[in-house]
All heavy atoms as an XYZ file, in Angstrom:
991
protein
N       0.850     -1.176      0.000
C       0.000      0.000      0.000
C       0.893      1.235      0.000
O       1.833      1.331      0.769
C      -0.893     -0.037      1.242
C      -1.383      1.298      1.699
S      -2.531      1.339      3.099
C      -1.792      0.307      4.310
N       0.590      2.171     -0.890
C       1.281      3.453     -0.871
C       0.550      4.343      0.122
O      -0.671      4.316      0.222
C       1.287      4.098     -2.244
C       2.070      5.385     -2.264
C       2.170      5.975     -3.657
O       1.530      5.513     -4.586
N       2.963      7.003     -3.793
N       1.305      5.136      0.837
C       0.723      5.919      1.911
C       1.184      7.361      1.835
O       2.354      7.636      1.596
C       1.149      5.303      3.243
C       0.523      5.848      4.503
C      -0.978      5.582      4.524
C       1.164      5.204      5.712
N       0.253      8.276      2.029
C       0.555      9.697      2.118
C       0.281     10.153      3.543
O      -0.748      9.801      4.122
C      -0.341     10.494      1.172
C       0.079     10.430     -0.247
C      -0.275      9.482     -1.167
C       0.935     11.337     -0.922
N       0.305      9.750     -2.374
C       1.065     10.899     -2.245
C       1.616     12.493     -0.538
C       1.829     11.570     -3.185
C       2.380     13.154     -1.483
C       2.481     12.689     -2.779
N       1.185     10.934      4.092
C       1.000     11.504      5.426
C       1.058     13.018      5.291
O       2.016     13.564      4.736
C       2.097     11.019      6.404
C       1.944     11.704      7.755
C       2.047      9.510      6.555
N       0.037     13.679      5.782
C       0.025     15.144      5.727
C       0.525     15.695      7.053
O       0.080     15.289      8.123
C      -1.376     15.673      5.443
C      -1.375     17.182      5.257
C      -2.506     17.655      4.418
C      -2.285     19.126      4.077
N      -3.346     19.669      3.288
N       1.461     16.630      6.937
C       2.040     17.285      8.106
C       1.598     18.745      8.101
O       1.707     19.439      7.084
C       3.586     17.205      8.075
C       4.058     15.759      7.972
C       4.181     17.908      9.285
C       3.737     14.887      9.164
N       1.114     19.208      9.226
C       0.698     20.602      9.362
C       1.912     21.433      9.766
O       2.353     21.391     10.899
C      -0.402     20.729     10.418
C      -0.839     22.162     10.630
O      -0.404     23.050      9.865
O      -1.614     22.405     11.565
N       2.453     22.161      8.797
C       3.626     22.992      9.062
C       3.255     24.440      9.360
O       4.132     25.265      9.567
C       4.595     22.962      7.862
O       3.888     23.399      6.705
C       5.179     21.581      7.659
N       1.959     24.747      9.355
C       1.565     26.115      9.677
C       0.262     26.593      9.087
O      -0.209     27.664      9.419
N      -0.363     25.804      8.218
C      -1.641     26.228      7.654
C      -2.780     25.973      8.640
O      -3.795     26.651      8.608
C      -1.917     25.515      6.334
C      -3.101     26.079      5.597
S      -3.085     25.569      3.888
C      -4.422     26.523      3.249
N      -2.611     24.975      9.473
C      -3.576     24.621     10.530
C      -4.937     24.228      9.981
O      -5.974     24.582     10.527
C      -3.708     25.750     11.559
C      -2.404     26.153     12.152
N      -1.574     25.261     12.802
C      -1.752     27.333     12.162
C      -0.493     25.877     13.197
N      -0.564     27.140     12.812
N      -4.897     23.463      8.889
C      -6.139     22.951      8.325
C      -6.217     21.444      8.536
O      -7.189     20.947      9.074
C      -6.244     23.314      6.848
C      -7.559     22.922      6.239
C      -7.790     23.528      4.888
N      -6.750     23.173      3.949
C      -6.695     23.628      2.714
N      -7.605     24.466      2.275
N      -5.741     23.267      1.903
N      -5.212     20.716      8.096
C      -5.185     19.267      8.219
C      -3.752     18.812      8.484
O      -2.803     19.499      8.135
C      -5.676     18.594      6.935
C      -7.129     18.791      6.541
C      -7.359     18.249      5.132
C      -8.051     18.120      7.524
N      -3.607     17.648      9.053
C      -2.290     17.037      9.164
C      -1.810     16.876     10.592
O      -2.306     17.506     11.523
N      -0.804     16.005     10.720
C      -0.152     15.792     12.009
C       0.783     16.964     12.290
O       1.326     17.574     11.363
C       0.658     14.488     11.988
C      -0.182     13.267     11.817
C      -0.232     12.604     10.599
C      -0.922     12.760     12.873
C      -1.001     11.465     10.434
C      -1.700     11.623     12.724
C      -1.740     10.976     11.498
N       1.022     17.247     13.537
C       1.929     18.336     13.894
C       3.357     17.982     13.495
O       3.709     16.802     13.370
C       1.865     18.612     15.397
O       2.527     17.581     16.108
N       4.179     18.995     13.323
C       5.584     18.753     12.983
C       6.298     18.050     14.131
O       7.286     17.355     13.902
C       6.315     20.063     12.634
O       6.116     21.001     13.691
C       5.804     20.637     11.331
N       5.805     18.201     15.351
C       6.396     17.495     16.497
C       6.083     16.004     16.453
O       6.935     15.179     16.757
C       5.883     18.077     17.823
C       6.400     19.481     18.078
O       7.456     19.847     17.499
O       5.740     20.220     18.832
N       4.857     15.658     16.073
C       4.434     14.258     16.050
C       4.777     13.549     14.742
O       4.876     12.327     14.697
C       2.913     14.153     16.260
C       2.485     14.623     17.639
O       3.330     14.622     18.559
O       1.309     14.997     17.791
N       4.953     14.311     13.669
C       5.159     13.743     12.346
C       6.270     12.713     12.250
O       6.047     11.598     11.758
N       7.494     13.019     12.707
C       8.585     12.049     12.569
C       8.303     10.709     13.254
O       8.600      9.651     12.702
C       9.777     12.765     13.203
C       9.466     14.214     13.021
C       7.975     14.315     13.187
N       7.718     10.741     14.433
C       7.413      9.493     15.140
C       6.334      8.701     14.408
O       6.415      7.472     14.317
C       6.972      9.792     16.571
N       5.344      9.395     13.884
C       4.268      8.722     13.152
C       4.821      8.095     11.876
O       4.529      6.937     11.559
C       3.126      9.713     12.852
C       2.408     10.046     14.164
C       2.160      9.155     11.823
C       1.485     11.225     14.100
N       5.640      8.832     11.157
C       6.239      8.307      9.920
C       7.116      7.103     10.240
O       7.058      6.073      9.560
C       7.030      9.409      9.194
C       6.066     10.478      8.685
C       7.855      8.828      8.056
C       6.735     11.761      8.231
N       7.897      7.206     11.292
C       8.778      6.103     11.690
C       7.968      4.854     12.039
O       8.309      3.739     11.634
C       9.626      6.538     12.881
O      10.444      5.494     13.307
N       6.895      5.041     12.777
C       6.050      3.907     13.149
C       5.389      3.279     11.921
O       5.311      2.058     11.802
C       4.989      4.347     14.157
C       4.165      3.204     14.702
C       3.226      3.628     15.816
O       3.531      4.596     16.532
O       2.172      2.986     15.944
N       4.935      4.109     11.004
C       4.308      3.589      9.791
C       5.294      2.797      8.939
O       4.918      1.811      8.309
C       3.710      4.734      8.969
C       2.448      5.366      9.547
C       2.110      6.650      8.805
C       1.282      4.387      9.507
N       6.554      3.208      8.938
C       7.570      2.498      8.150
C       7.796      1.078      8.657
O       8.245      0.217      7.907
C       8.882      3.280      8.166
C       8.845      4.504      7.290
C      10.173      5.254      7.328
C      10.117      6.463      6.414
N      11.369      7.243      6.441
N       7.473      0.824      9.908
C       7.635     -0.517     10.461
C       6.411     -1.396     10.233
O       6.449     -2.587     10.505
C       7.932     -0.459     11.980
O       6.793      0.069     12.657
C       9.162      0.382     12.269
N       5.342     -0.807      9.723
C       4.119     -1.559      9.471
C       4.302     -2.420      8.231
O       4.593     -1.909      7.153
C       2.947     -0.590      9.296
C       1.621     -1.288      9.198
O       1.476     -2.307      8.528
N       0.627     -0.736      9.862
N       4.099     -3.727      8.320
C       4.297     -4.611      7.167
C       3.328     -4.352      6.008
O       3.591     -4.756      4.882
C       4.106     -6.014      7.751
C       3.356     -5.819      9.013
C       3.695     -4.450      9.519
N       2.217     -3.686      6.272
C       1.261     -3.393      5.197
C       1.698     -2.206      4.343
O       1.175     -2.001      3.260
C      -0.122     -3.129      5.782
C      -0.742     -4.367      6.381
C      -2.144     -4.108      6.841
C      -2.727     -5.395      7.415
N      -4.115     -5.231      7.788
N       2.643     -1.430      4.831
C       3.165     -0.297      4.072
C       4.360     -0.807      3.289
O       5.445     -0.982      3.820
C       3.559      0.870      4.996
C       4.122      2.025      4.186
C       2.363      1.326      5.824
N       4.145     -1.084      1.996
C       5.174     -1.704      1.163
C       6.126     -0.677      0.565
O       7.316     -0.899      0.488
C       4.528     -2.506      0.034
C       3.692     -3.664      0.520
C       3.021     -4.357     -0.643
C       2.094     -5.453     -0.127
N       1.312     -6.034     -1.196
N       5.590      0.411      0.083
C       6.402      1.433     -0.565
C       6.818      2.484      0.453
O       6.356      2.486      1.590
C       5.604      2.102     -1.692
C       5.218      1.112     -2.780
O       6.049      0.243     -3.089
O       4.095      1.205     -3.292
N       7.683      3.373     -0.012
C       8.057      4.453      0.894
C       6.850      5.354      1.144
O       5.886      5.356      0.382
C       9.254      5.237      0.358
C       8.989      5.982     -0.909
N       8.994      5.386     -2.145
C       8.702      7.286     -1.132
C       8.730      6.278     -3.067
N       8.542      7.434     -2.480
N       6.921      6.112      2.182
C       5.818      6.976      2.574
C       6.010      8.348      1.949
O       7.087      8.934      2.029
C       5.758      7.075      4.114
C       5.467      5.694      4.700
C       4.720      8.088      4.545
C       5.611      5.624      6.197
N       4.971      8.844      1.322
C       4.983     10.194      0.759
C       4.498     11.155      1.837
O       3.540     10.870      2.550
C       4.051     10.287     -0.460
C       4.300      9.241     -1.524
C       5.562      9.482     -2.332
O       6.199     10.544     -2.188
O       5.903      8.597     -3.130
N       5.172     12.277      1.957
C       4.821     13.268      2.972
C       4.451     14.565      2.271
O       5.102     14.973      1.317
C       6.005     13.509      3.942
C       5.643     14.537      4.992
C       6.410     12.203      4.605
N       3.390     15.201      2.744
C       2.939     16.430      2.117
C       2.575     17.480      3.146
O       2.308     17.167      4.305
C       1.735     16.168      1.201
C       0.500     15.701      1.937
S      -0.881     15.279      0.858
C      -1.275     16.829      0.130
N       2.580     18.719      2.692
C       2.101     19.838      3.495
C       1.523     20.870      2.546
O       1.552     20.692      1.325
C       3.225     20.449      4.362
O       2.635     21.287      5.363
C       4.219     21.251      3.552
N       0.996     21.948      3.081
C       0.418     23.013      2.266
C       0.948     24.339      2.784
O       0.835     24.632      3.969
C      -1.115     22.985      2.386
C      -1.829     24.036      1.598
C      -2.175     23.592      0.193
O      -1.898     22.474     -0.195
N      -2.763     24.475     -0.567
N       1.548     25.120      1.892
C       2.000     26.452      2.288
C       0.784     27.370      2.396
O       0.034     27.535      1.441
C       2.995     27.017      1.273
C       4.332     26.283      1.164
C       5.212     26.948      0.120
C       5.037     26.224      2.502
N       0.616     27.956      3.555
C      -0.563     28.784      3.813
C      -0.565     30.081      3.022
O      -1.626     30.618      2.709
C      -0.652     29.093      5.308
N       0.618     30.595      2.693
C       0.714     31.893      2.029
C       1.641     31.861      0.827
O       2.401     32.797      0.592
C       1.192     32.952      3.027
C       0.261     33.091      4.192
O       0.478     32.499      5.238
N      -0.799     33.841      4.019
N       1.581     30.796      0.054
C       2.478     30.642     -1.090
C       2.271     31.720     -2.144
O       3.173     32.002     -2.934
C       2.295     29.264     -1.721
N       1.110     32.347     -2.146
C       0.838     33.402     -3.124
C       1.509     34.723     -2.767
O       1.561     35.642     -3.570
C      -0.669     33.603     -3.286
C      -1.353     33.969     -1.981
O      -0.895     33.528     -0.907
O      -2.363     34.703     -2.034
N       2.066     34.823     -1.559
C       2.723     36.045     -1.089
C       4.202     35.761     -0.841
O       4.570     35.192      0.193
C       2.036     36.522      0.193
C       2.622     37.789      0.766
O       3.625     38.308      0.218
O       2.100     38.261      1.792
N       5.039     36.147     -1.777
C       6.482     35.872     -1.685
C       7.113     36.380     -0.392
O       8.048     35.781      0.123
C       7.208     36.530     -2.863
C       7.331     35.715     -4.127
C       7.840     36.581     -5.267
C       8.231     34.533     -3.921
N       6.617     37.473      0.131
C       7.234     38.120      1.286
C       6.719     37.617      2.638
O       7.245     38.008      3.677
C       7.027     39.644      1.206
C       7.503     40.256     -0.095
C       8.951     39.922     -0.409
O       9.815     39.976      0.455
N       9.219     39.539     -1.650
N       5.709     36.770      2.619
C       5.120     36.341      3.896
C       6.116     35.493      4.682
O       6.681     34.529      4.170
C       3.823     35.559      3.666
C       2.954     35.514      4.868
N       3.232     34.740      5.963
C       1.812     36.187      5.154
C       2.311     34.922      6.883
N       1.427     35.800      6.403
N       6.345     35.858      5.943
C       7.366     35.194      6.756
C       7.041     33.737      7.067
O       7.943     32.938      7.320
C       7.586     35.961      8.059
C       6.355     36.033      8.945
C       6.556     36.920     10.157
O       7.605     37.523     10.319
N       5.547     36.995     11.002
N       5.780     33.351      7.027
C       5.417     31.961      7.330
C       5.936     30.989      6.272
O       6.192     29.823      6.573
C       3.897     31.831      7.481
C       3.360     30.460      7.903
C       3.978     30.003      9.222
C       1.847     30.493      8.010
N       6.119     31.461      5.046
C       6.608     30.575      3.988
C       7.937     29.931      4.367
O       8.095     28.714      4.283
C       6.748     31.329      2.663
C       5.417     31.726      2.077
O       4.464     30.962      2.113
N       5.349     32.926      1.550
N       8.903     30.715      4.774
C      10.217     30.150      5.112
C      10.135     29.264      6.347
O      10.822     28.242      6.431
C      11.265     31.249      5.296
O      10.924     32.101      6.364
N       9.285     29.614      7.294
C       9.100     28.783      8.489
C       8.554     27.415      8.089
O       9.057     26.375      8.530
C       8.141     29.478      9.495
C       7.759     28.543     10.632
C       8.765     30.762     10.024
N       7.541     27.402      7.236
C       6.940     26.147      6.802
C       7.904     25.322      5.962
O       7.990     24.106      6.125
C       5.661     26.422      6.001
C       4.501     26.871      6.856
C       3.228     26.897      6.047
O       2.829     27.947      5.551
N       2.592     25.747      5.897
N       8.630     25.957      5.062
C       9.577     25.237      4.207
C      10.655     24.576      5.061
O      10.973     23.393      4.883
C      10.175     26.180      3.141
C       9.097     26.550      2.117
C      11.382     25.536      2.467
C       9.472     27.695      1.197
N      11.209     25.304      6.022
C      12.249     24.742      6.895
C      11.698     23.579      7.728
O      12.358     22.559      7.897
C      12.826     25.822      7.800
C      13.725     26.778      7.069
C      14.209     27.891      7.980
C      14.991     28.909      7.168
N      15.284     30.121      7.925
N      10.497     23.744      8.257
C       9.888     22.679      9.067
C       9.661     21.431      8.232
O       9.895     20.305      8.688
C       8.567     23.167      9.673
N       9.231     21.613      6.992
C       8.972     20.470      6.121
C      10.271     19.786      5.713
O      10.370     18.561      5.719
C       8.185     20.911      4.891
C       7.658     19.773      4.081
C       6.651     18.965      4.570
C       8.156     19.511      2.822
C       6.143     17.906      3.824
C       7.668     18.461      2.060
C       6.657     17.661      2.570
N      11.272     20.569      5.370
C      12.556     19.996      4.974
C      13.227     19.267      6.136
O      13.957     18.305      5.917
C      13.466     21.087      4.406
C      12.993     21.574      3.047
C      13.775     22.757      2.528
O      14.347     23.533      3.284
N      13.786     22.915      1.208
N      12.973     19.689      7.353
C      13.550     19.035      8.532
C      13.029     17.611      8.701
O      13.665     16.790      9.372
C      13.269     19.858      9.787
N      11.883     17.301      8.100
C      11.341     15.943      8.179
C      12.211     14.956      7.402
O      12.160     13.759      7.645
C       9.907     15.899      7.649
C       8.892     16.697      8.451
C       7.574     16.768      7.709
C       8.714     16.105      9.834
N      12.967     15.475      6.436
C      13.945     14.678      5.703
C      13.344     13.395      5.118
O      13.870     12.310      5.317
C      15.141     14.357      6.609
C      16.361     13.987      5.806
O      16.475     14.357      4.645
N      17.263     13.255      6.410
N      12.236     13.545      4.421
C      11.589     12.394      3.800
C      11.809     12.452      2.291
O      11.585     13.489      1.681
C      10.086     12.395      4.115
C       9.487     11.031      3.947
O       9.804     10.119      4.694
N       8.614     10.891      2.975
N      12.252     11.373      1.683
C      12.579     11.422      0.247
C      11.373     11.639     -0.662
O      11.473     12.324     -1.660
C      13.229     10.073     -0.021
C      12.784      9.193      1.082
C      12.545     10.077      2.266
N      10.226     11.085     -0.345
C       9.025     11.291     -1.154
C       8.240     12.436     -0.557
O       7.782     12.347      0.574
N       8.099     13.532     -1.289
C       7.501     14.708     -0.673
C       6.676     15.513     -1.656
O       6.901     15.471     -2.856
C       8.600     15.589     -0.086
N       5.718     16.273     -1.114
C       4.914     17.189     -1.904
C       4.691     18.455     -1.094
O       4.027     18.441     -0.071
C       3.568     16.559     -2.264
O       2.792     17.476     -3.002
N       5.291     19.519     -1.576
C       5.207     20.805     -0.885
C       4.478     21.855     -1.721
O       3.903     22.776     -1.186
C       6.630     21.285     -0.562
C       6.816     22.618      0.112
C       6.196     22.602      1.508
C       8.286     22.957      0.224
N       4.508     21.715     -3.044
C       4.067     22.801     -3.925
C       2.655     22.622     -4.473
O       2.360     21.658     -5.160
C       5.037     22.950     -5.094
S       6.645     23.560     -4.597
N       1.830     23.615     -4.166
C       0.552     23.774     -4.847
C       0.792     24.738     -6.010
O       1.948     25.043     -6.335
C      -0.508     24.289     -3.872
C      -0.110     25.615     -3.227
O       0.869     26.256     -3.596
N      -0.876     26.024     -2.240
N      -0.243     25.229     -6.646
C      -0.058     26.103     -7.810
C       0.762     27.346     -7.476
O       1.691     27.696     -8.202
C      -1.419     26.531     -8.376
O      -2.087     25.440     -8.958
N       0.430     28.024     -6.392
C       1.153     29.249     -6.031
C       2.603     28.955     -5.667
O       3.512     29.686     -6.060
C       0.446     29.954     -4.870
N       2.846     27.873     -4.940
C       4.222     27.522     -4.565
C       5.034     27.119     -5.788
O       6.238     27.396     -5.855
C       4.220     26.403     -3.532
N       4.412     26.482     -6.754
C       5.106     26.128     -7.991
C       5.646     27.386     -8.666
O       6.772     27.409     -9.150
C       4.161     25.392     -8.940
C       4.658     25.196    -10.368
C       5.795     24.189    -10.394
C       3.528     24.747    -11.259
N       4.855     28.436     -8.678
C       5.257     29.679     -9.328
C       6.236     30.496     -8.482
O       7.182     31.077     -9.011
C       4.016     30.524     -9.650
C       3.014     29.888    -10.604
C       1.744     30.719    -10.677
C       3.619     29.713    -11.983
N       6.010     30.549     -7.180
C       6.799     31.429     -6.322
C       7.993     30.778     -5.635
O       8.904     31.473     -5.204
C       5.908     32.057     -5.244
C       5.077     33.191     -5.790
O       5.401     33.761     -6.819
N       4.006     33.531     -5.102
N       7.969     29.464     -5.483
C       9.032     28.788     -4.732
C       9.526     27.558     -5.488
O       9.598     26.460     -4.947
C       8.528     28.391     -3.339
C       8.103     29.570     -2.513
C       6.769     29.928     -2.434
C       9.041     30.334     -1.858
C       6.376     31.033     -1.696
C       8.662     31.442     -1.119
C       7.324     31.797     -1.041
N       9.888     27.752     -6.729
C      10.306     26.628     -7.558
C      11.527     25.913     -6.995
O      11.742     24.730     -7.257
C      10.575     27.084     -8.990
O      11.591     28.063     -9.014
N      12.311     26.591     -6.170
C      13.510     25.959     -5.598
C      13.176     24.854     -4.595
O      14.046     24.061     -4.254
C      14.415     27.018     -4.936
C      13.862     27.637     -3.668
C      12.859     28.781     -3.866
O      12.479     29.062     -5.018
O      12.459     29.372     -2.862
N      11.945     24.772     -4.134
C      11.585     23.716     -3.183
C      10.672     22.668     -3.800
O      10.054     21.880     -3.088
C      10.946     24.290     -1.886
C      11.934     25.152     -1.138
C       9.659     25.042     -2.182
N      10.590     22.654     -5.129
C       9.800     21.607     -5.771
C      10.392     20.256     -5.418
O      11.597     20.100     -5.314
C       9.794     21.792     -7.281
C       9.007     22.984     -7.726
C       9.054     23.160     -9.230
O       9.416     22.266     -9.964
N       8.677     24.338     -9.681
N       9.521     19.295     -5.240
C       9.976     17.959     -4.879
C       9.340     16.946     -5.814
O       9.016     17.259     -6.950
C       9.659     17.691     -3.409
O       8.311     17.997     -3.133
N       9.148     15.743     -5.333
C       8.676     14.646     -6.172
C       7.298     14.872     -6.782
O       7.030     14.458     -7.896
C       8.639     13.353     -5.364
C       9.997     12.966     -4.832
O      11.001     13.402     -5.421
O      10.058     12.248     -3.831
N       6.415     15.501     -6.032
C       5.026     15.642     -6.460
C       4.628     17.112     -6.404
O       4.904     17.796     -5.425
C       4.097     14.848     -5.529
C       4.365     13.388     -5.529
C       5.224     12.700     -4.715
C       3.792     12.428     -6.399
N       5.206     11.375     -5.017
C       4.330     11.170     -6.047
C       2.866     12.487     -7.430
C       3.981     10.001     -6.691
C       2.513     11.313     -8.073
C       3.065     10.098     -7.701
N       3.942     17.576     -7.445
C       3.385     18.929     -7.482
C       1.870     18.804     -7.496
O       1.325     18.000     -8.240
C       3.855     19.673     -8.731
C       5.361     19.788     -8.913
C       5.679     20.393    -10.269
C       5.985     20.590     -7.799
N       1.214     19.601     -6.688
C      -0.236     19.554     -6.624
C      -0.808     20.810     -7.285
O      -1.041     21.815     -6.647
C      -0.692     19.417     -5.179
C      -0.204     18.142     -4.542
C      -0.684     17.941     -3.122
N      -0.804     19.113     -2.298
C       0.191     19.661     -1.615
N       1.394     19.160     -1.655
N      -0.019     20.725     -0.862
N      -1.005     20.712     -8.574
C      -1.492     21.854     -9.335
C      -3.016     21.829     -9.296
O      -3.640     20.906     -9.785
C      -1.007     21.775    -10.800
C       0.506     21.576    -10.849
C      -1.430     23.020    -11.557
C       1.312     22.600    -10.110
N      -3.596     22.849     -8.726
C      -5.044     22.930     -8.622
C      -5.582     24.052     -9.487
O      -6.063     23.831    -10.594
N      -5.469     25.278     -9.009
C      -6.028     26.419     -9.728
C      -5.501     26.542    -11.155
O      -6.252     26.867    -12.073
C      -5.723     27.718     -8.965
C      -6.499     27.933     -7.677
C      -6.002     29.180     -6.962
C      -7.982     28.032     -7.947
N      -4.218     26.279    -11.343
C      -3.652     26.418    -12.690
C      -4.292     25.462    -13.692
O      -4.365     25.770    -14.878
C      -2.135     26.222    -12.661
C      -1.344     27.377    -12.055
C       0.126     27.001    -11.927
C      -1.508     28.646    -12.870
N      -4.771     24.306    -13.225
C      -5.458     23.374    -14.128
C      -6.716     23.989    -14.729
O      -7.129     23.644    -15.827
C      -5.858     22.096    -13.389
C      -4.787     21.048    -13.222
C      -5.317     19.889    -12.398
C      -4.305     20.551    -14.570
N      -7.310     24.884    -13.973
C      -8.542     25.513    -14.430
C      -8.275     26.839    -15.130
O      -9.198     27.586    -15.438
C      -9.499     25.710    -13.254
C      -9.877     24.406    -12.608
C      -9.226     23.963    -11.465
C     -10.853     23.592    -13.176
C      -9.548     22.732    -10.891
C     -11.182     22.372    -12.610
C     -10.521     21.957    -11.469
O     -10.845     20.759    -10.918
N      -6.992     27.147    -15.353
C      -6.654     28.396    -16.020
C      -6.819     29.600    -15.123
O      -7.057     30.710    -15.592
N      -6.682     29.397    -13.820
C      -6.820     30.478    -12.844
C      -5.470     30.711    -12.188
O      -4.825     29.775    -11.723
C      -7.864     30.108    -11.758
C      -7.961     31.189    -10.696
C      -9.223     29.844    -12.396
N      -5.051     31.946    -12.137
C      -3.788     32.268    -11.484
C      -3.974     32.330     -9.974
O      -4.918     32.955     -9.486
C      -3.258     33.619    -11.964
O      -2.156     34.019    -11.175
N      -3.071     31.717     -9.206
C      -3.138     31.823     -7.751
C      -2.456     33.091     -7.229
O      -2.447     33.351     -6.035
C      -2.386     30.580     -7.288
C      -1.378     30.359     -8.366
C      -2.052     30.772     -9.644
N      -1.893     33.883     -8.134
C      -1.161     35.087     -7.760
C      -2.007     36.314     -8.103
O      -2.361     36.516     -9.271
C       0.194     35.178     -8.508
C       0.976     33.873     -8.404
C       1.000     36.375     -8.031
C       1.406     33.485     -7.020
N      -2.317     37.115     -7.089
C      -3.128     38.318     -7.308
C      -2.432     39.250     -8.301
O      -1.221     39.454     -8.245
C      -3.361     39.041     -5.982
N      -3.206     39.778     -9.218
C      -2.687     40.723    -10.188
C      -2.106     40.089    -11.440
O      -1.717     40.800    -12.362
N      -2.017     38.777    -11.494
C      -1.513     38.074    -12.677
C      -2.573     37.098    -13.161
O      -3.152     36.375    -12.360
C      -0.243     37.284    -12.350
C       1.000     38.081    -11.971
C       2.120     37.134    -11.557
C       1.453     38.938    -13.137
N      -2.825     37.102    -14.462
C      -3.744     36.090    -14.971
C      -2.950     34.888    -15.468
O      -1.757     34.985    -15.753
C      -4.685     36.648    -16.037
C      -3.981     37.086    -17.304
O      -2.747     37.007    -17.382
O      -4.691     37.495    -18.237
N      -3.590     33.758    -15.536
C      -2.913     32.508    -15.894
C      -2.308     32.573    -17.288
O      -1.221     32.047    -17.519
C      -3.887     31.331    -15.774
N      -2.984     33.240    -18.213
C      -2.463     33.333    -19.583
C      -1.121     34.063    -19.610
O      -0.207     33.672    -20.333
C      -3.474     34.028    -20.482
N      -0.976     35.104    -18.798
C       0.292     35.841    -18.768
C       1.418     35.003    -18.164
O       2.589     35.273    -18.393
C       0.153     37.156    -17.996
O      -0.032     36.916    -16.615
N       1.044     33.970    -17.422
C       2.021     33.057    -16.839
C       2.299     31.864    -17.748
O       3.108     31.004    -17.433
C       1.523     32.552    -15.479
C       1.354     33.616    -14.396
C       0.581     33.051    -13.209
C       2.705     34.158    -13.964
N       1.577     31.806    -18.882
C       1.772     30.722    -19.836
C       0.884     29.517    -19.596
O       1.145     28.429    -20.109
N      -0.185     29.692    -18.852
C      -1.097     28.590    -18.560
C      -2.456     28.857    -19.185
O      -2.883     29.992    -19.323
C      -1.272     28.403    -17.047
C      -0.037     27.922    -16.363
C       0.885     28.822    -15.859
C       0.220     26.569    -16.244
C       2.037     28.381    -15.237
C       1.369     26.117    -15.630
C       2.284     27.030    -15.119
N      -3.129     27.770    -19.569
C      -4.490     27.875    -20.066
C      -5.275     26.696    -19.488
O      -4.701     25.694    -19.079
C      -4.529     27.877    -21.584
C      -3.974     26.632    -22.229
C      -3.999     26.773    -23.736
C      -3.450     25.505    -24.372
N      -3.499     25.567    -25.819
N      -6.592     26.801    -19.452
C      -7.393     25.713    -18.885
C      -7.197     24.410    -19.663
O      -7.056     24.435    -20.885
C      -8.829     26.194    -19.022
C      -8.744     27.656    -19.279
C      -7.413     27.920    -19.901
N      -7.204     23.294    -18.960
C      -7.120     21.995    -19.631
C      -8.502     21.393    -19.830
O      -8.644     20.363    -20.458
C      -6.231     20.995    -18.842
C      -4.803     21.483    -18.800
C      -6.775     20.746    -17.454
N      -9.525     22.049    -19.297
C     -10.888     21.564    -19.467
C     -11.855     22.710    -19.239
O     -11.498     23.745    -18.676
C     -11.181     20.426    -18.505
C     -11.169     20.823    -17.061
S     -11.513     19.401    -16.032
C     -10.457     19.762    -14.683
N     -13.049     22.505    -19.684
C     -14.116     23.450    -19.407
C     -15.297     22.658    -18.860
O     -15.401     21.449    -19.062
C     -14.565     24.212    -20.670
O     -14.996     23.265    -21.643
C     -13.445     25.060    -21.232
N     -16.167     23.346    -18.205
C     -17.363     22.717    -17.666
C     -18.530     23.600    -18.033
O     -18.497     24.809    -17.839
C     -17.260     22.582    -16.143
C     -18.486     21.983    -15.523
C     -18.690     20.612    -15.548
C     -19.445     22.783    -14.934
C     -19.823     20.048    -14.982
C     -20.583     22.235    -14.366
C     -20.771     20.858    -14.392
N     -19.548     22.994    -18.589
C     -20.751     23.751    -18.902
C     -21.961     22.843    -18.717
O     -21.860     21.624    -18.759
C     -20.706     24.295    -20.335
O     -20.683     23.223    -21.253
N     -23.096     23.476    -18.511
C     -24.349     22.735    -18.343
C     -25.487     23.630    -18.815
O     -25.402     24.853    -18.709
C     -24.544     22.348    -16.878
N     -26.532     23.031    -19.340
C     -27.670     23.847    -19.760
C     -28.438     24.362    -18.541
O     -28.441     23.735    -17.479
C     -28.526     22.859    -20.564
C     -28.172     21.523    -19.999
C     -26.731     21.614    -19.599
N     -29.054     25.510    -18.709
C     -29.922     26.026    -17.655
C     -31.179     25.164    -17.629
O     -31.773     24.884    -18.674
C     -30.277     27.484    -17.922
N     -31.582     24.709    -16.467
C     -32.767     23.854    -16.381
C     -33.990     24.617    -15.893
O     -35.112     24.165    -16.057
C     -32.514     22.627    -15.480
C     -31.488     21.708    -16.108
C     -32.099     23.040    -14.095
N     -33.760     25.780    -15.310
C     -34.898     26.562    -14.859
C     -34.453     28.008    -14.700
O     -33.332     28.279    -14.283
C     -35.415     26.043    -13.515
C     -36.643     26.770    -13.020
C     -37.188     26.156    -11.766
C     -38.468     26.873    -11.344
N     -39.049     26.281    -10.158
N     -35.344     28.889    -15.015
C     -35.083     30.307    -14.821
C     -36.267     30.891    -14.111
O     -37.411     30.703    -14.519
C     -34.864     30.974    -16.179
C     -34.612     32.446    -16.034
C     -34.345     33.063    -17.389
N     -34.295     34.506    -17.212
C     -34.330     35.356    -18.186
N     -34.410     34.926    -19.430
N     -34.293     36.648    -17.959
N     -36.004     31.609    -13.064
C     -37.090     32.216    -12.302
C     -36.716     33.668    -12.038
O     -35.625     33.951    -11.571
C     -37.282     31.514    -10.974
C     -38.429     32.135    -10.181
C     -38.522     31.701     -8.760
N     -38.553     30.275     -8.558
C     -38.567     29.728     -7.350
N     -38.563     30.467     -6.285
N     -38.576     28.429     -7.229
N     -37.619     34.558    -12.338
C     -37.409     35.970    -12.059
C     -38.228     36.303    -10.830
O     -39.436     36.074    -10.796
C     -37.825     36.860    -13.258
C     -36.961     36.491    -14.474
C     -37.698     38.317    -12.890
C     -37.397     37.169    -15.740
N     -37.558     36.782     -9.836
C     -38.239     37.124     -8.581
C     -38.381     38.629     -8.524
O     -37.401     39.354     -8.595
C     -37.446     36.601     -7.367
C     -37.293     35.108     -7.461
C     -38.109     37.024     -6.072
C     -36.401     34.501     -6.402
N     -39.605     39.068     -8.404
C     -39.829     40.510     -8.318
C     -39.790     40.944     -6.862
O     -40.165     40.189     -5.967
C     -41.163     40.882     -8.956
O     -42.213     40.165     -8.346
N     -39.292     42.138     -6.619
C     -39.241     42.631     -5.228
C     -40.629     42.792     -4.650
O     -41.592     43.058     -5.365
C     -38.524     43.977     -5.349
C     -38.601     44.344     -6.785
C     -38.831     43.097     -7.568
N     -40.734     42.646     -3.340
C     -42.035     42.783     -2.647
C     -42.458     44.203     -2.510
O     -41.804     45.105     -2.376
C     -41.960     42.131     -1.265
C     -41.668     40.626     -1.286
C     -41.486     40.161      0.155
C     -42.825     39.893     -1.925
């Protein structure tokens, strides 16, 4: 079984704490059901802001885990922190042709949507004010 472990390096949405992460990863590596290496991931809370001080704190905390299989970069981190790209990139907004960076559109960054979604209108109702 391939396994992903999410570490909370500062976004405080999901994941094990950076204090508990190494012990959890170590314990999982001894589990006979875990055949492949463990992939470790985190999410930069402010990857869209190059100057935000939390970015370097999170990057250092994640790199301290010293895990070979890793995923640190979402769309904004891919653009702003290419030096920390690792094995896996999690491109979300860019897939839809949306820039994660304020003031820049995806086309100016060289990206375009890979799909579109449309549906017919099934009902239209005009509500008049009371």
